[in-house]
C-alpha positions as CSV (number, residue, x, y, z in Angstrom):
1,M,91.1,123.4,98.8
2,K,89.0,120.3,99.4
3,F,88.2,119.3,103.0
4,L,87.5,115.9,104.5
5,R,84.7,116.1,107.0
6,V,85.2,114.0,110.1
7,I,82.5,113.8,112.7
8,V,83.6,113.0,116.3
9,V,81.0,111.7,118.7
10,L,81.7,111.7,122.4
11,V,79.7,109.5,124.8
12,V,80.2,109.9,128.6
13,W,79.0,107.2,131.0
14,F,79.4,108.3,134.6
15,C,76.1,108.4,136.5
16,C,74.6,110.2,133.6
17,F,74.4,109.9,129.8
18,S,75.3,112.6,127.4
19,T,76.4,112.9,123.8
20,G,78.1,115.6,121.8
21,C,79.0,116.0,118.2
22,E,81.7,118.1,116.8
23,V,82.6,118.6,113.2
24,V,86.4,118.6,112.6
25,E,87.6,119.7,109.1
26,E,90.9,118.5,107.9
27,P,92.3,119.2,104.5
28,A,91.5,116.2,102.3
29,D,95.0,116.4,100.6
30,H,96.5,114.9,103.8
31,E,94.9,111.5,103.0
32,I,97.0,108.4,102.3
33,V,95.7,106.5,99.2
34,V,95.7,102.7,99.5
35,P,94.2,100.2,97.1
36,N,92.2,97.2,98.4
37,F,93.8,94.6,96.1
38,F,96.5,94.0,93.5
39,S,97.4,91.2,91.1
40,P,101.2,91.0,90.3
41,N,100.8,88.9,87.2
42,A,102.7,91.1,84.7
43,D,99.6,92.0,82.6
44,G,100.3,95.8,83.1
45,M,97.2,96.3,85.3
46,N,97.4,96.5,89.1
47,D,100.8,94.8,89.1
48,F,102.0,96.7,92.2
49,F,100.4,97.5,95.6
50,E,101.0,101.3,95.5
51,V,100.6,103.7,98.4
52,T,100.9,107.4,98.2
53,A,100.0,110.6,100.1
54,K,97.7,113.0,98.3
55,D,99.9,115.9,99.4
56,G,103.1,114.3,98.0
57,S,104.6,113.6,101.4
58,E,107.0,110.7,101.9
59,V,105.3,107.6,103.2
60,S,106.6,104.8,105.5
61,L,104.9,101.5,104.5
62,S,105.0,98.1,106.3
63,I,103.3,95.0,105.0
64,Y,102.5,91.9,107.2
65,T,101.0,88.5,106.7
66,R,97.8,87.7,108.6
67,S,100.0,86.0,111.3
68,G,101.9,89.2,111.8
69,V,105.2,88.4,110.0
70,L,106.8,91.5,108.3
71,V,107.2,90.7,104.6
72,F,108.0,94.2,103.2
73,T,108.9,97.7,104.3
74,I,109.7,100.9,102.4
75,Q,109.9,104.6,102.9
76,A,109.3,106.7,99.7
77,V,107.1,109.2,98.1
78,R,105.6,106.4,95.9
79,C,105.7,103.1,97.8
80,Q,105.3,100.1,95.6
81,W,105.3,96.4,96.5
82,D,105.6,93.7,93.8
83,G,104.4,90.8,95.9
84,Y,107.9,89.5,96.9
85,S,109.1,89.2,100.5
86,L,112.2,90.9,101.8
87,S,114.1,87.6,101.2
88,G,112.8,87.4,97.6
89,E,110.1,84.8,98.2
90,V,107.0,85.0,96.0
91,M,104.1,85.7,98.4
92,P,100.9,83.6,97.7
93,T,97.4,84.8,97.1
94,D,96.1,85.9,100.5
95,V,95.0,88.8,102.7
96,Y,97.8,91.0,103.9
97,L,97.9,93.8,106.5
98,Y,99.5,97.2,106.0
99,F,100.5,100.2,108.1
100,A,101.3,103.5,106.4
101,E,102.3,106.8,107.8
102,T,103.3,110.1,106.2
103,I,106.7,111.5,107.0
104,G,107.1,115.3,107.2
105,R,105.3,118.1,105.2
106,T,102.1,118.0,107.2
107,P,101.8,119.5,110.7
108,E,101.2,116.1,112.1
109,N,101.9,112.7,110.5
110,V,98.8,110.9,109.1
111,S,98.6,107.2,109.5
112,R,96.4,104.5,108.0
113,S,96.2,100.8,108.5
114,G,94.0,98.0,107.2
115,F,94.1,95.0,104.9
116,F,94.2,94.2,101.2
117,H,94.1,91.2,98.9
118,L,96.9,89.9,96.8
119,Y,95.6,87.8,93.8
120,R,97.9,85.7,91.7
């Protein structure tokens, strides 16, 4: 089993300064896999923004514009977005924000958020 190594650093500021470091090992198969761009131009390469969990868990995915408008949401084992809004509007080339969270199968849900680029 592969493990993802996470280092947690604690800094305390209260009349004194101290630091501590603890290594926390979490199974790497609990990761959510998210691309940093996609190009929905029907060329057969990177036509979908696809988000999955390495352990096969169901994922809840929400996608927003930079101004915070929800343009897409899905809950599935293999979440795919084709670049169209919930109302069927073609979304332009831009930077979009995502929030993804696993549902079930792991002791605790794993979440990930960030941004990606849509290129037309």
